Structures are given as structure tokens and as C-alpha cells.
PANU-640728 format. One record per residue (C-alpha): residue in one letter; x, y, z. Coordinates in steps of 0.5 Angstrom, whole numbers, always signed. Layout:
N
NODE:A:X:Y:Z
...
% end
This chain:
269
NODE:M:-1:-14:-40
NODE:Q:-2:-18:-33
NODE:Y:-1:-13:-27
NODE:I:-1:-13:-20
NODE:E:-5:-8:-16
NODE:P:-1:-7:-10
NODE:H:-5:-2:-6
NODE:I:-13:-2:-7
NODE:H:-19:-2:-2
NODE:M:-23:-7:-5
NODE:A:-28:-7:+1
NODE:C:-30:+0:-1
NODE:R:-31:-3:-9
NODE:T:-37:-7:-12
NODE:T:-37:-13:-16
NODE:D:-37:-9:-22
NODE:D:-30:-7:-20
NODE:F:-27:-14:-19
NODE:E:-30:-16:-26
NODE:W:-26:-10:-29
NODE:L:-20:-11:-26
NODE:A:-20:-18:-28
NODE:K:-21:-16:-35
NODE:T:-16:-11:-36
NODE:G:-10:-16:-34
NODE:C:-10:-16:-26
NODE:T:-8:-22:-23
NODE:T:-7:-20:-16
NODE:L:-10:-15:-11
NODE:V:-7:-13:-5
NODE:E:-11:-9:+0
NODE:P:-8:-5:+6
NODE:A:-12:-4:+13
NODE:F:-15:+3:+12
NODE:W:-19:+8:+15
NODE:A:-27:+7:+14
NODE:G:-29:+14:+13
NODE:Y:-31:+15:+20
NODE:D:-27:+14:+26
NODE:R:-29:+7:+29
NODE:S:-33:+6:+35
NODE:G:-29:+1:+39
NODE:P:-23:-4:+38
NODE:A:-29:-9:+36
NODE:S:-30:-5:+30
NODE:V:-23:-6:+28
NODE:Y:-23:-13:+29
NODE:D:-29:-15:+25
NODE:Y:-26:-10:+19
NODE:L:-19:-15:+19
NODE:R:-24:-21:+19
NODE:H:-27:-18:+13
NODE:L:-20:-17:+10
NODE:T:-18:-24:+11
NODE:E:-24:-28:+10
NODE:W:-29:-25:+6
NODE:E:-25:-21:+0
NODE:P:-20:-27:-2
NODE:K:-27:-30:-4
NODE:R:-30:-24:-8
NODE:A:-23:-24:-11
NODE:A:-23:-31:-13
NODE:W:-30:-31:-16
NODE:F:-26:-27:-22
NODE:G:-20:-31:-22
NODE:M:-15:-26:-18
NODE:A:-11:-27:-12
NODE:H:-13:-23:-6
NODE:Y:-8:-21:+0
NODE:C:-8:-16:+5
NODE:W:-4:-11:+10
NODE:I:-5:-11:+17
NODE:G:-5:-5:+21
NODE:F:-8:+1:+24
NODE:N:-9:+7:+20
NODE:A:-6:+14:+21
NODE:K:-12:+18:+22
NODE:E:-14:+13:+28
NODE:A:-7:+13:+31
NODE:E:-8:+19:+34
NODE:N:-13:+16:+39
NODE:L:-8:+12:+44
NODE:A:-13:+9:+48
NODE:M:-16:+6:+42
NODE:A:-8:+4:+40
NODE:D:-7:+0:+46
NODE:A:-13:-4:+45
NODE:V:-12:-5:+38
NODE:L:-5:-7:+37
NODE:P:-5:-13:+41
NODE:M:-10:-16:+36
NODE:L:-6:-15:+30
NODE:P:-1:-21:+31
NODE:E:-7:-26:+30
NODE:F:-9:-23:+23
NODE:L:-1:-23:+21
NODE:D:-1:-30:+22
NODE:R:-7:-31:+17
NODE:P:-5:-34:+10
NODE:T:-6:-28:+6
NODE:A:-3:-23:+10
NODE:V:+3:-20:+7
NODE:G:+6:-15:+13
NODE:I:+4:-9:+17
NODE:G:+1:-3:+13
NODE:E:-1:+2:+11
NODE:I:+2:+5:+17
NODE:G:+5:+12:+18
NODE:L:+2:+19:+19
NODE:N:-4:+24:+18
NODE:K:-2:+30:+21
NODE:N:+4:+29:+24
NODE:T:+2:+29:+31
NODE:R:+6:+27:+37
NODE:N:+1:+22:+38
NODE:E:+1:+19:+31
NODE:A:+8:+18:+32
NODE:A:+8:+15:+38
NODE:T:+3:+10:+35
NODE:L:+7:+9:+29
NODE:V:+14:+7:+33
NODE:R:+10:+2:+37
NODE:L:+8:-1:+30
NODE:I:+15:-1:+27
NODE:E:+17:-5:+33
NODE:L:+12:-10:+32
NODE:A:+14:-11:+25
NODE:L:+21:-11:+26
NODE:S:+20:-16:+32
NODE:R:+17:-21:+27
NODE:R:+21:-19:+21
NODE:E:+15:-17:+17
NODE:L:+14:-12:+11
NODE:M:+12:-5:+12
NODE:L:+8:-1:+8
NODE:F:+8:+7:+10
NODE:H:+2:+12:+8
NODE:T:+5:+19:+8
NODE:P:+1:+25:+9
NODE:H:-3:+29:+4
NODE:M:-1:+35:+0
NODE:A:+1:+40:+5
NODE:D:+3:+35:+10
NODE:K:+7:+30:+6
NODE:Y:+14:+33:+6
NODE:A:+15:+34:+13
NODE:G:+11:+27:+15
NODE:T:+15:+23:+10
NODE:R:+22:+26:+13
NODE:M:+19:+24:+20
NODE:I:+18:+17:+17
NODE:L:+25:+16:+14
NODE:D:+28:+19:+20
NODE:L:+24:+14:+25
NODE:L:+27:+8:+20
NODE:R:+34:+11:+20
NODE:A:+34:+11:+27
NODE:D:+33:+3:+28
NODE:S:+39:-1:+25
NODE:R:+34:-7:+25
NODE:V:+31:-4:+19
NODE:E:+32:-7:+12
NODE:P:+30:-2:+7
NODE:E:+29:-7:+2
NODE:R:+23:-10:+6
NODE:V:+20:-3:+6
NODE:C:+15:+1:+2
NODE:I:+14:+9:+2
NODE:D:+7:+10:-1
NODE:H:+4:+16:-4
NODE:C:+10:+19:-6
NODE:E:+10:+25:-11
NODE:E:+15:+29:-14
NODE:H:+18:+32:-8
NODE:T:+18:+26:-4
NODE:I:+20:+20:-8
NODE:R:+28:+22:-9
NODE:P:+29:+21:-1
NODE:A:+25:+15:-1
NODE:L:+29:+12:-7
NODE:E:+36:+15:-4
NODE:A:+35:+11:+3
NODE:G:+34:+4:-1
NODE:Y:+26:+4:+0
NODE:W:+21:+2:-5
NODE:A:+17:+8:-7
NODE:G:+10:+7:-9
NODE:I:+6:+12:-13
NODE:T:-1:+13:-12
NODE:M:-5:+15:-18
NODE:Y:-11:+18:-15
NODE:P:-15:+24:-18
NODE:T:-16:+29:-13
NODE:T:-10:+29:-8
NODE:K:-4:+25:-11
NODE:A:-1:+24:-17
NODE:T:-4:+22:-24
NODE:P:-2:+17:-29
NODE:E:+2:+22:-33
NODE:R:+6:+25:-27
NODE:A:+7:+17:-25
NODE:A:+10:+16:-32
NODE:D:+14:+23:-31
NODE:M:+17:+20:-25
NODE:V:+19:+13:-28
NODE:E:+22:+17:-33
NODE:R:+26:+21:-29
NODE:Y:+28:+16:-24
NODE:G:+28:+10:-28
NODE:P:+24:+4:-26
NODE:E:+28:+1:-21
NODE:R:+24:+0:-14
NODE:I:+18:+4:-16
NODE:L:+11:+1:-16
NODE:V:+5:+4:-18
NODE:N:-2:+4:-15
NODE:S:-9:+6:-15
NODE:S:-11:+6:-8
NODE:A:-18:+6:-10
NODE:D:-23:+7:-4
NODE:W:-30:+10:-3
NODE:G:-27:+17:-5
NODE:P:-27:+20:-12
NODE:S:-22:+14:-15
NODE:R:-21:+10:-21
NODE:P:-19:+3:-20
NODE:T:-16:+2:-27
NODE:A:-11:+7:-26
NODE:V:-5:+2:-27
NODE:P:-8:+0:-34
NODE:D:-9:+8:-35
NODE:F:-1:+8:-33
NODE:I:+1:+2:-38
NODE:L:-3:+6:-43
NODE:V:+1:+13:-42
NODE:M:+7:+9:-42
NODE:R:+6:+6:-49
NODE:R:+4:+12:-52
NODE:R:+11:+15:-50
NODE:G:+14:+9:-53
NODE:H:+17:+6:-47
NODE:P:+19:-2:-48
NODE:E:+14:-7:-46
NODE:E:+19:-10:-41
NODE:V:+20:-3:-38
NODE:I:+13:-3:-37
NODE:R:+12:-10:-34
NODE:K:+18:-9:-29
NODE:V:+14:-3:-26
NODE:V:+7:-6:-26
NODE:Y:+8:-13:-25
NODE:D:+16:-15:-23
NODE:N:+17:-10:-18
NODE:P:+11:-11:-14
NODE:R:+12:-19:-14
NODE:A:+19:-18:-12
NODE:F:+17:-13:-6
NODE:L:+12:-18:-4
NODE:A:+16:-24:-5
NODE:G:+19:-22:+2
NODE:S:+13:-24:+5
NODE:A:+13:-32:+7
NODE:H:+5:-32:+5
NODE:F:+6:-29:-2
NODE:R:+5:-33:-8
NODE:A:+5:-29:-15
NODE:A:-1:-31:-19
NODE:G:+0:-30:-27
NODE:A:+6:-31:-32
% end
């Protein structure tokens, strides 16, 4: 079955991972801007990283017959540094205009601090002023529910927000309902240590239905699995779900959400 991987950090992965993704049916990789595993030393490091996402990773994906798109943003871990945010945010429009950029992301919260929220408000304003799609990172574990509520409150407060142009990512059992009830797309990340499993993702699809749900691996430099979406497909098949329901979650839904970007062109059938 063909699928779209809507959240994966290929800058952290080897060419072997590209090959395996292609062999398992992936047609399109979408890579959000990301924390590097350390705080960058200055805005020039961020600039070069965004060049990497827009110039080099599409070439690597093309070697294996896949399309590569990216989100442009400033990660929540580094958003605490307001001086860095002041320097980085003005450079983002240059990269949003590049042909493989689909919107602003992943943006959001990490520890739900005042500075993180201040930077997030500025990023949301940039997205709304350009009518960009938005991809939100919700915090890990103990901070997730409060951070998700903070993000939803910020979005609710601005009448310009179009829910169908927003994805609340890294949803878990206690946060997926408010995201869906507010009309947003809900991303479920299948990451072995801090997020969901393919089995839990299938549970959530069974409980809430396949509408406006995306699944992804968020595979990066940590203990992650780039083929988590095919793992989810296998779990759904073992549970007897129809192929059209599985395809809706892994291909039709991400294609429909990303079609809100003028730059996105769906690959595959």
C-alpha cells in the first residue's frame, strides 16, 4: 500500500532508511524543522539547516523515487531564547517561498514557558499573515495535556485561524479528543519511548474514526523507527480493517491536509 510519511526527520537518517521507506510503499516524505539535539550556536546555524531541508534532502529522496517536502519553523526547545527568535523569525519567509515548503512547523511548546508562548504567538502571526498551513508540536509526557490546551487556547483566540489548515501533532489518548472536537487535524506519532505505539494508534482510530487523523513516525536521531507507518498498516490489517480505511489514514488524509499548500503535489496513485 502506498503511503505518505507526514512527519519524519530525514536529515537524521541514513540512505538505507530512504531505501527501506521506498520499498515499503512511501511516496512522499514531509520533514518538519527540528531541534538538532543541541541548541544551535547562532542564527546562521538555523539558516544553514533550513538550506539543508530545502536544497539537499529533496535530492536524497529523489534518488529513491520519493518526493520530499518540508515545514519551516523554529523549534519549541530553542524558542525559549527570545534573542535567537528575534534573529531567526525574519529569515523564515525566504524559505517558506521555496518550492518544497508546505507551511510553518513544527512549532509549539516544550515546557510551556512564558518565553516559548511569546515566540509561538509570533510564529502563529507569521503563518496567519501568509495563510500558511501550521503543524504544532505538543510537549512530551507530563507537560502534554497542559501544553496542548495552551496551544488550542491560543488558536481559539484568533478568529483568522482556519481549523482545516492546522494539524495538532503528537496527540495521545488524553489530547486527541479536544484537537478533533475543535476541528483540527490530529497527528498520532508512533515513537517507541515517549509517544504512541502502532497498536495505540490503531486503538485511537477505532475509537474516534479515521476522519482528520494522520499517523507518523517522527523518526529522528533518537530510538525511533522510520517504518512505523507500515507497522501501523500491518496492525490495522491484523485487526480486520478494510483497505480503504487504512489507506484513508496513511495516504488520503495527509494528502488532503497538505493540499492546502500551494507547493504540495501528491505523488503516487
